[in-house]
Structures are given as C-alpha cells and as structure tokens.
C-alpha positions as CSV (number, residue, x, y, z in Angstrom):
1,M,19.0,16.4,-51.0
2,K,16.3,19.0,-51.3
3,L,13.9,16.4,-49.1
4,L,16.6,17.1,-46.5
5,S,16.6,20.6,-46.5
6,L,12.3,20.3,-46.2
7,A,12.9,18.2,-43.3
8,V,14.8,19.9,-41.7
9,V,12.9,23.1,-42.0
10,A,9.7,20.7,-40.6
11,L,12.0,19.9,-37.6
12,L,12.6,23.2,-36.8
13,V,9.1,24.3,-37.2
14,A,7.5,21.2,-35.0
15,C,9.7,22.2,-32.4
16,G,8.9,25.7,-32.0
17,S,8.1,27.2,-28.3
18,S,4.2,27.1,-27.6
19,P,2.7,30.0,-26.0
20,Q,1.9,27.7,-22.8
21,K,5.9,27.5,-22.6
22,L,7.0,30.9,-24.3
23,I,4.6,33.1,-22.0
24,L,6.4,31.6,-18.0
25,G,9.0,34.0,-16.6
26,K,8.6,37.0,-15.4
27,W,7.0,40.3,-17.6
28,E,8.1,44.3,-17.0
29,A,5.6,46.5,-18.8
30,E,6.8,49.2,-21.0
31,N,4.1,52.5,-19.9
32,A,4.9,54.7,-17.3
33,V,3.5,52.6,-14.1
34,K,5.7,49.6,-13.2
35,I,3.9,46.6,-13.3
36,T,4.8,43.0,-13.8
37,V,3.7,40.0,-14.1
38,E,5.2,36.2,-14.2
39,F,3.4,33.1,-14.9
40,K,4.7,30.0,-13.7
41,K,4.3,26.3,-15.0
42,N,1.8,25.0,-12.0
43,G,-0.8,28.3,-13.1
44,A,0.3,30.4,-10.6
45,A,0.9,34.0,-11.6
46,T,2.0,37.2,-9.7
47,L,1.2,40.8,-10.2
48,T,3.1,43.4,-9.3
49,M,1.2,46.4,-9.0
50,F,2.5,50.2,-7.3
51,G,4.2,48.8,-4.8
52,Q,1.4,45.8,-4.3
53,T,1.6,42.1,-5.1
54,L,-1.0,40.2,-5.8
55,R,-1.4,35.9,-6.3
56,G,-3.3,34.9,-8.6
57,S,-3.8,31.8,-11.1
58,Y,-4.4,31.8,-15.1
59,R,-4.6,29.7,-18.2
60,L,-4.1,29.5,-21.8
61,N,-7.7,29.3,-23.8
62,G,-5.9,28.0,-26.8
63,D,-2.9,30.3,-28.2
64,H,-4.1,33.4,-28.1
65,E,-6.6,33.9,-24.8
66,L,-5.8,34.5,-21.5
67,E,-7.9,33.7,-18.4
68,W,-6.4,34.7,-15.2
69,T,-8.1,34.9,-12.0
70,V,-6.3,37.7,-9.3
71,N,-8.1,38.6,-6.1
72,G,-11.2,36.3,-6.7
73,R,-11.6,38.5,-9.9
74,T,-11.3,36.3,-13.5
75,T,-10.7,38.6,-16.8
76,K,-9.7,37.2,-20.1
77,S,-7.5,39.0,-22.8
78,K,-6.4,38.1,-26.1
79,V,-2.5,37.1,-26.1
80,T,0.4,37.3,-28.8
81,V,3.8,35.9,-27.2
82,T,6.7,35.4,-28.4
83,A,10.4,34.8,-26.5
84,N,11.1,38.9,-25.7
85,E,7.2,40.0,-25.9
86,L,4.1,39.6,-24.7
87,E,1.1,41.8,-25.8
88,L,-2.5,41.4,-23.6
89,T,-5.5,43.8,-25.0
90,G,-8.5,43.3,-23.1
91,D,-12.4,43.8,-23.6
92,T,-11.5,47.4,-23.7
93,N,-9.2,47.1,-26.3
94,L,-6.6,48.6,-23.8
95,T,-2.9,46.9,-25.1
96,I,-0.3,46.6,-22.8
97,K,2.8,45.3,-23.9
98,Y,5.4,43.1,-21.7
99,K,9.1,42.9,-22.1
100,R,10.6,39.8,-20.5
101,K,12.6,41.0,-17.1
C-alpha cells in the first residue's frame, strides 16, 4: 500500500505544470498603474500600459528567467510563476507582481 501511495505522489509531481505552461494567458499588475501582459503559446506577447498596447515576443530561459523583446528592446527578468501569480524582477531589483486576469 505504501508503495502505491508513493507511486501516486510521484505521478502527481511529474504531471505538475511547468513555467512554460503556467505563464500562458493574461496577467494584470497589482499596483496603481494599470499594466496588463499576455503571453501566448507561440512566443508572442503583448504589454498594455496607459492605454497603449505594444506587441513583442518572449521566451523562458530555464524555469527562472524571462527574456522578452518589446519595441526592439530586449530585457531579462527573474520570473516566478504559479497558477495565479506571476512575479518579474528586473536588473534594478524592482519586482512587479501580477495576478491572473
């Protein structure tokens, strides 16, 4: 019975969502400035801020780095993503927290 329980736990852990899957969708920043981002499966991204929408691309380098290009500018951020929360920390250690929209 213990062996079966361990096998079920191992299967559940193995089936957990990867950051590449978790990041997909629309996110809204948790601050006073209205910022939304959307990450699509094909590597496309949109950033909407102050009513202006910018299109770009993104990719995850491993599980903890987001590299994205918007308006010809490429930045890298440390990324932490769960099913409902996304945190991006840039070079200046400024962290922006997002909630799934």
